[in-house]
C-alpha positions, 0 to 999 in steps of 0.5 A, a space after each residue: 455184825 448183827 447180834 444173832 451172827 455174833 451169838 452164832 460166831 461166839 458159840 462156836 468159838 466157845 465149841 472145844 475141839 473134837 479131842 478136847 472136849 472132856 480134857 482127858 480124851 487123849 492119854 500118853 503112858 509117859 512124859 515124852 510121848 505127851 510131848 509128841 503128841 501135843 506137837 502134832 495135835 496142837 489145840 485140837 487135843 488136850 493130853 494127859 500123861 500117866 508117868 510124868 516129868 522124871 517119872 520112870 515108866 519101868 516101875 510105874 504103879 498107876 493110881 486110881 486116879 490114872 484108872 479114871 483117865 484111861 477110862 474117859 480116854 478116846 485114844 490111848 498112846 503108849 510106846 510098846 517093846 514092853 516098856 509099860 508092863 503095867 499097862 495091860 492090867 490098868 486098862 482092864 481095871 479101868 473098863 475104858 474102850 480107848 484105842 490103843 495106839 503103839 507108837 513103836 510100831 514100825 520100829 527096827 527094835 534092839 533085842 538083846 537075848 530075851 529083852 527088847 529095848 523100848 528106848 526107840 526114841 532115842 534115835 530121831 529116826 524113831 521118833 519121826 516114826 512115833 510122829 507118823 503114827 500119831 498123825 495117822 490116830 488123830 486123823 482116824 479120831 477126829 477127821 475134821 483136824 486132818 489137814 491140821 494134823 498133817 501140816 503140824 506133823 509135817 513141820 515137826 518132822 522138818 525140825 526133827 530132821 534138822 536135830 538128827 543132823 545137828 545130833 550128828 555134827 555134835 558127835 563128829 566132834 568127839 574124838 573117836 577114842 573118846 566115845 565111851 559112855 557110862 549111864 545108870 541103865 541100857 536107855 541109850 541103845 538106839 542112840 549108839 547104834 545111830 550115832 556112832 556112841 558105845 554106852 555101857 550101864 550096869 543095869 540092863 533096859 529096864 530099872 526094874 533089874 538091879 545092878 549087881 555088885 558082880 555087874 558093878 565091879 566088872 563096869 569099874 574094871 572095863 572103865 579103867 581098861 579102856 579109860 572111859 572118860 566119863 559117867 552120867 546120871 540119869 534123871 529116873 536113877 538114883 545117883 549113888 551107884 553112878 557116884 561110887 563107879 566115878 569114885 572108884 575109878 576117877 572118871 568125870 561125873 557127867 551133867 544129869 541126863 535124861 533117858 526115859 521122861 522129860 523134865 518139869 517145864 522149868 528144867 533144861 528138857 521140857 520137851 523131846 527136842 530139848 532133851 535130846 540137844 541136852 543130852 548131846 551138850 552133856 556128852 560133848 562137854 565131859 567128852 571132848 
């Protein structure tokens, strides 16, 4: 290779891909969404997550740095279904012009009265909808990456199909009478609908709502009456409430589970598939 050809080749290698140029051009509202975007985008995207590992998107309070990230973003990936109530104000304050992509578009939502359950990712079939929406948005933002995005999305969807089968097989090992779980807040409705477990929580679908003493007393009575075997602490929740419930009922305290966010890279749930597998293992360990 002559010197000129070498310099041209080196320059091409040094040019970052379209969506990775500024380091913050793709922004996700929370860690689970950020991981899904990375799975599809690969090296063509650099993803910044507003709500980081072990963070609670329900009560998140954006900082000026978050506003700057949104201002610089080309694409903003959000969950929707009312999860990010703080987001419209953040987008307005940032003055940015990012394309906002709502990943729950196409999901059949769970609604209880006036509340919509935003935790659609807890059903793997819905995670596949998220992935399809991510693929289409990345293709629109970076057409040169169309083939790569399609291939990566296809491989990841096959991995999600395997995960879905794994969850169904794992739940099938739990005796039907023991498929009842207490969690801190009502984050597992989609998991329950898809996989046949019953989840009971003193808090509603948002951690913004505090459990009343009446709610806690009702849960305690239900645990005793139905002999519910285990309570689980969520990574985003104050553990004291579940500890109280366990003390007063004698229920097993299961391993910590992940509902609304991933763990950090060294934890048991550094990505979406690891999170779902970790939760399944926690459920089957306590309930079998």
